Every structure is written in C-alpha cells, then in structure tokens.
N, C-alpha and C positions, 0 to 999 in steps of 0.2 A: 504494500500500500504506500502511502506517502508520495504518490505520483502527482505531478502537477497537471492542471487541466489543459495546458498547452503542449504536453508531451507529444512527440511524434517519433515515428519509426523510420527505418531506412528508405522506405518507398514513398513516404508522404505523411500527411497529418490526418489523424482520425478525428472525426467530429464527435468526440466522446468526452464528457465531463468526468474525468477519472475519479475525482473526489466523490461525486454523487454515485457513480457506478460502484466504487468500492464500498460505500456505505450501504447501498441497496443489496449488493452481493453478500456482505456480512450479515445483514438482517435476514435475507433469504436462507443463508446457510444455517443461522441460528434457529430459524423456524422450520428448518427442513422442508422448505417450500420448493420442490423440484420444478414445478411448472413455472414459477417466477424465475428460477435460475436459468431454465431453458430460454425463457423470454429475454432476460437481461443479457445473457451471453450471445444469443442470436442477434439481438439489436446492435450490440457493440461490434460484433463481427461484421455484420452487413455494412455498418457505418464506416468501418475501417476499409473494407473492400471498395466501397463507393469512392473513397479518396485515394485509391490505388495502393493502400498499405495492406497488401495481400498477406504478408507474414503475420501481422497482428490480427487481421481479420480471421484468418484460419485458426489462429491460436484460440480466439474466443469461440469460433464456430465448433471447434473440436470439443471444447468444454460443453457447449450446448448439446452436441451430438451424444456425448457420453451420458449426460443426464437423461436425454430422450430415450436412449437405449435402456438405461436402468429402469425407467418408468414404463417402458412399452408404449411410448408416445408416438402418435402418428407423425409428429414432426421429425422423427428420426430419418424417414425416407428423404424428405426435402433437404435436411442437413447433410445427409450422406451424398446426395447428388451434387450439392454445392462443393463439398470437399473433393469429390471426384473431379469436378470441373477445374479445380485448381491443383490437381495432382497430389493431393494430400491423403487420398484414400483410394483403394482399388475397387 
C-alpha cells in the first residue's frame, strides 16, 4: 500500500486512485467480500489497460480472475478471455 494516486507503470499511467483502491480492497478482504474484490480488481485492471499499462492491468485482472474462479463466478470466463488476449493465460 502507500502508493501515490499519480503512480504509473512502464507503459503508461493508470486512471486509478490507488489510495481509494487500497482502502476498498482492504475492506473487501476484511469482509471476505469476493464479489467486491472481483469488481475492484477488474475495474482497476481495465482502467490500466485503457491507458496502455498492460502489465499493471493484467496484474489486477489476474487477481480478479483468481477470485472469480474461487467463487465459481460467471465473470471468470470474461476475465480468462481478456488475459488470453494479452498473452497472460492459455
């Protein structure tokens, strides 16, 4: 945590408020709210990909995918397809 809201990765800037994301993720983890975790990680991932920061985007999307798999969520298929399209999954 402790990231700044203007942090950027090697390929570009993510439109993510990291302080707000960190707080929301911590709360969702504390509450064991997997649906919220999927949503938060997915939103952050897609935001990063939209700004051409594919590495950061796929990092977040992988987290969303793992939680979706654990829950048996229908969102797992969509996340899997996105990760395949960026060469992060087979």
